[in-house]
C-alpha positions, -999 to 999 in steps of 0.1 A, spaced: -84 -164 -277 -76 -127 -278 -98 -106 -301 -82 -93 -333 -70 -57 -330 -99 -44 -352 -125 -59 -329 -106 -46 -298 -105 -11 -313 -143 -13 -320 -150 -25 -285 -129 4 -272 -151 28 -291 -182 14 -275 -168 8 -240 -137 30 -237 -112 21 -210 -105 52 -189 -77 64 -168 -85 58 -131 -68 90 -122 -83 115 -147 -111 96 -163 -98 103 -198 -98 74 -224 -67 52 -223 -45 48 -253 -36 13 -265 -9 -1 -243 -16 21 -213 -22 2 -180 -52 16 -160 -34 50 -155 -26 71 -186 10 82 -194 2 118 -187 -11 111 -152 18 88 -145 42 115 -154 24 140 -131 18 119 -100 35 135 -69 62 110 -62 80 112 -29 113 96 -40 120 89 -3 136 56 -12 164 76 -29 172 94 4 196 83 31 176 70 61 186 100 82 171 124 57 138 104 51 110 124 68 89 92 71 116 74 91 117 103 116 80 96 124 91 63 140 122 75 158 121 67 195 90 46 191 102 13 175 130 2 152 118 5 116 144 -4 90 128 15 62 98 38 60 86 42 24 58 57 5 53 60 -32 32 92 -35 22 123 -17 -15 125 -8 -30 158 -20 -67 167 -14 -87 167 -46 -57 156 -66 -50 125 -87 -38 105 -57 -69 110 -37 -90 100 -67 -69 69 -73 -73 59 -36 -110 65 -37 -113 42 -68 -93 16 -49 -110 18 -16 -146 24 -25 -151 16 -62 -137 -19 -62 -108 -9 -85 -83 -32 -70 -61 -30 -101 -51 5 -88 -33 -11 -59 -17 -38 -81 -5 -14 -107 10 11 -83 25 -17 -62 41 -32 -92 56 1 -104 68 9 -69 82 -26 -63 102 -23 -95 116 11 -84 125 -3 -50 142 -33 -65 163 -11 -88 172 11 -58 185 -19 -39 156 -26 -16 153 -62 -26 162 -75 9 126 -79 21 117 -116 28 79 -113 33 52 -87 25 23 -85 50 -7 -62 44 -24 -44 73 -56 -65 78 -92 -54 79 -115 -68 105 -136 -97 93 -168 -76 95 -154 -48 74 -138 -73 50 -172 -90 45 -189 -56 38 -163 -43 14 -154 -77 -2 -117 -70 -3 -88 -54 15 -72 -26 -4 -39 -32 12 -39 -67 -2 -40 -53 -37 -9 -31 -31 9 -60 -14 2 -82 -45 17 -55 -68 47 -50 -46 52 -88 -45 54 -89 -83 77 -59 -86 100 -70 -58 98 -108 -65 90 -113 -28 62 -134 -13 32 -118 3 9 -135 28 -24 -118 38 -32 -142 66 -1 -135 88 -16 -105 106 -51 -106 120 -73 -77 132 -91 -91 163 -113 -61 172 -135 -39 150 -124 -2 156 -139 32 148 -127 52 119 -93 69 124 -102 99 102 -110 124 129 -87 112 156 -54 128 167 -22 107 170 -27 96 206 -63 87 199 -53 68 168 -27 48 187 -52 40 215 -77 30 189 -54 3 174 -29 -5 202 -43 -39 210 -64 -49 180 -38 -68 159 -22 -103 165 3 -124 145 -18 -154 134 11 -172 119 43 -164 139 63 -191 122 61 -172 90 78 -141 104 105 -155 128 139 -143 117 127 -126 86 127 -90 73 90 -82 70 76 -54 49 42 -43 63 20 -23 39 -11 -1 38 -28 24 15 -21 57 33 3 67 61 -10 96 82 2 95 119 16 60 114 -3 46 144 -18 16 126 14 6 109 33 12 142 10 -12 160 14 -39 133 52 -35 132 54 -38 170 34 -71 169 56 -85 141 88 -76 161 74 -92 192 66 -123 173 102 -127 162 106 -108 130 143 -99 125 135 -65 110 103 -46 100 99 -20 73 69 0 62 55 9 28 23 27 17 9 39 -16 7 75 -2 17 96 27 -4 125 41 10 155 58 3 154 96 
């Protein structure tokens, strides 16, 4: 049974819930991110632009056909978004991904992007998954699934090879690092469908490009891309 409000308020005094972006106490009714931070997050609003004007879409021109390239927030060093991603990726705060995914999914649905038929997160290698205990892209996919009312399946894509970190690599090196490390483990789930492949951050796009190429080769009708944040190249 839920605790009466007086006991919840008392528990809040002893163990205050804090905003995962600014670490200030949350008010009653706030959901992991305070109202002030939500208002000040650096939204891209790329989903409101025509495809030809979307700078993310241009990153994939001439490489492979991506129906939509979307990202919720702009990554800024030492800013709220970096702190949120750090909480998600290294502090086991999976609710960050779910909340942002749900908010973004609702915005995408309202903007007419409810044509996706399946959401697939970029997978971690089994070794890294065992070490971390979860895949941060799964959390974002789960939130998007709720916001868009679209199924998500984390087992469709598989990472077959453990690769080095992409952090200090240029675009060519990143592509070479992930070119052959993904496979579609359940091709019957993607054939003839519009698949949305998702990750936490888009930098060069090499990882998402490799995943999208595998999904198209496996028979997906269309592939789109969405991330929590996008970083300047």
